[in-house]
ROROTOR-151835 format. One record per residue (C-alpha): x, y, z. Coordinates in steps of 0.5 Angstrom, whole numbers, plus 2048, in hexadecimal, padded with zeros to 3 digits. Layout:
BEGIN
XYZ/...
REM end
This chain:
BEGIN
76376F8C5/75E76D8CA/75A7748C6/7537718C9/75576F8CF/7537748D5/7587748DB/75A76C8DC/7617708DB/76476A8E0/7617648DD/7637678D6/76A7678D8/76A7608DB/76775D8D4/76D7618D1/77275F8D5/7707578D4/7717588CD/77875C8CD/77B7578D3/7787518CE/77474E8D4/76D74F8D0/7697498D2/7657458CD/75E7478D1/75D74D8D5/75774F8D9/7557568DA/7507568E0/74C75C8E3/7457608E4/7417628DE/7437688DA/74A7698DD/74D7678D6/74F7608D5/74C75F8CE/7507658CC/7567638CF/75675C8CC/75475F8C5/75A7658C6/75F75F8C8/75C75B8C2/75F7608BE/7657618C0/7677598C0/76475A8B9/7677608B6/76B7618B0/76775B8AD/76175F8A9/7607658AD/7597678A9/7567608AB/7587628B2/7557688B3/74F7668B0/74F7608B5/74E75B8AF/7567588AF/7567518AD/75A74F8B3/7557528B8/75074E8BA/74A7508BF/74674B8C3/73F74E8C7/73974B8CA/73374A8C5/72C7498C5/7287448C1/7237488BC/71C7458BA/71F7448B3/72473F8B5/7237388B4/7227348BB/7297308BA/72D7378B9/7317388BE/7327408BD/7397438BC/73D7498BC/73D7498B4/7357498B4/7367508B7/73C7538B5/7397598B1/73575B8B7/73C75A8BB/74075E8B7/73B7648B7/73B7648BE/7437648BF/7447698BA/73F76E8BD/74276C8C5/7477688C8/74376A8CF/73C7668CE/7387618D3/73475B8D2/72E75F8D1/7317638CB/73375C8C8/72D7598C9/72975F8C6/72E75E8C0/72C7578BF/7247588C0/7237548C6/7237588CC/71F7548D0/72374D8CF/72A74B8D2/73074B8CE/7357458CE/73B7428CB/73973C8C8/73D7368C7/73C7378BF/74073D8C0/74673A8C3/7467358BD/74673B8B9/74C73E8BC/7507378BC/74F7378B4/75173F8B4/75773E8B9/7597388B5/75B73C8AF/76273F8AE/7627478AF/76174A8A9/7667508AA/76B74C8AC/76B74E8B4/76774D8BB/75F74B8BA/75B74E8BF/75574B8C2/7517508C6/74B74C8CA/7467518CE/74374F8D4/7457488D4/7417478DA/73B7468D6/73E7408D2/73A7398D4/73D7348D6/73E7308D0/7417368CD/7467378D3/7487308D3/74B7318CC/74E7388CD/7527358D3/7547308CE/7567368C9/75A73A8CF/75E7338D1/7607328CA/7607398C7/76273A8BF/76873D8BD/7697448BE/7627458C0/76074A8C6/75A7498CA/75774F8CE/75174E8D2/74D7548D4/7497528DB/7457558E0/74374F8E4/74974B8E4/7467478EA/7417448E5/7477418E1/74A73A8E2/74F73A8E6/7547368E1/75273C8DC/7547418E1/75B73D8E2/75D73D8DC/75D7448DA/76174A8DD/75C74E8E1/75C7568E1/75775A8E5/7557608E2/7537658E8/74D76B8E8/74F7718E4/7517778E9/74C77C8E9/7517828E7/75377E8E1/74C77D8DF/74A7848E0/7507878DC/74E7828D7/7477848D7/74978C8D6/74F78A8D1/74A7858CC/7437898CE/7447908D0/74178F8D6/7417958DC/7467938E2/73F7938E6/73C78E8E1/74278A8E0/7437898E8/73C7878E9/73C7828E4/74277F8E5/74077E8EC/73A77A8EA/73D7768E5/7417728EB/7487718E7/74476F8E0/7457738DA/73F76F8D7/73B7728DD/73D7798DC/73B7788D5/7347758D6/73377B8DC/7357808D6/73177E8D0/72B77B8D4/72777B8DA/7217788D8/7227708DB/7257748E1/71F7788E1/71A7728E1/71E76E8E6/71E7758EB/7167758EA/71676D8EC/71A76E8F2/7167748F4/7107708F3/71276A8F7/71476D8FD/70E7718FD/70A76B8FD/70D767901/70E76D907/70676D906/705766906/7017658FF/70275E8FE/6FD75E8F8/7017648F5/7077608F6/70575A8F3/70475E8EC/70B7628ED/70E75B8ED/70A7598E7/70C75F8E3/71475E8E5/7127568E3/7107598DC/71875C8DB/71D7588D7/7227548DD/7287598DB/72475E8DC/72175C8E3/72975B8E5/72A7628E3/7247648E7/7277608ED/72E7638EC/72B76A8EC/7267688F2/72D7668F6/73176D8F4/72A7718F6/72A76D8FD/73176F8FE/7317768FC/72B776901/72F773907/735778906/73077E905/72C77C90C/73277D910/73478490D/73A781908/737785902/73E786900/73E77E8FF/73777E8FB/73777E8F3/73077F8F1/72C7838EC/7297898EE/7227858EE/72577F8F2/7277848F7/7217878F7/71D7818F9/72377F8FE/721785902/71B782905/71D77B904/72477A906/72177990E/71F77390C/72577090A/72A76F911/72E76A914/729765916/72776490F/72C76590A/72F75E909/72975B90A/72675F903/72D75E900/72D756901/7257568FF/72775A8F8/72E7568F7/7297508F8/7247528F3/72A7538EE/72C74C8EF/7257498EE/72374D8E7/72A74B8E5/7287448E6/7227458E2/71E7458E8/7167478E8/71774F8E7/7107508EA/71174C8F1/71874F8F1/7157568F1/7107558F5/7137518FB/7187578FA/71275C8FB/710759901/716759904/717760904/711761908/71475F90E/71B76190C/71976890C/716768912/71D766916/72176B91A/
REM end
């Protein structure tokens, strides 16, 4: 039971208690940061609800009473009138969730073949889900609908899902897996029972890395600290450093050019950033925020609170003195504003060039 979940014993017990006490609501919403196990909890709890009815199908996540809804993209091969639905990408989704229940939107976009697109849940998806859930349970028990990232529903879809939550089909349990609940319609949020899934304790991640991946104590501790409570991030740090290496290169280049006030080169830097996909741009900005925070702590000799790779730490030895009380908040606000603007489809070249120019001023503040 809950075999694929790392930690989160409090949430596991709460879900089972709802079932034992026959207080299970028709709609749950698991909220929390990326990589803390929300999808793993949703799938494993769905297995509990559907247990004893088609176990072999459950193990393969092919149970007829288990329905997945997720953001999709429009492929060039689709007609102009077609509204993409989850079934269009069922094979790709199945491959993803069978490989791991810890994944990101980036992983999913790559699986669909649309890394530079913005994935959404369309009104066509809500229509398809209504049809599926109108049918009787094939196994005579619950029907479970797992909706991954409901905050990506467009307004038409959200309104139709709202009606479904207001008048749920018999014996149907909805499990929403959400990372940005503030983007949901308040009327939807009010009709689900919210359960917050917190970041995983570093000690639990370290122990899992040693048990499952055979890491040494020292390596497990370093990775678990850098993972910041995310098992997904721990696996990313373990499996590949390629993107982080690129992000560190871009971070170093930005800081050096800003310090040297090389306006023309900063413009070229912003153009390189603009050529990345929007999801990649947002990941860079998240990485940027982390390094700013780490350098701030390093500057004040709080090295025990610094979670950096060896190469990041080498750069921090000379750079950290530029991140101080005078500029830490403005730099943080600058990056958060850029994340917001990129998420709202602003012109990336303008966003990053503006950010680069402002860094010239911010780096000299003391």
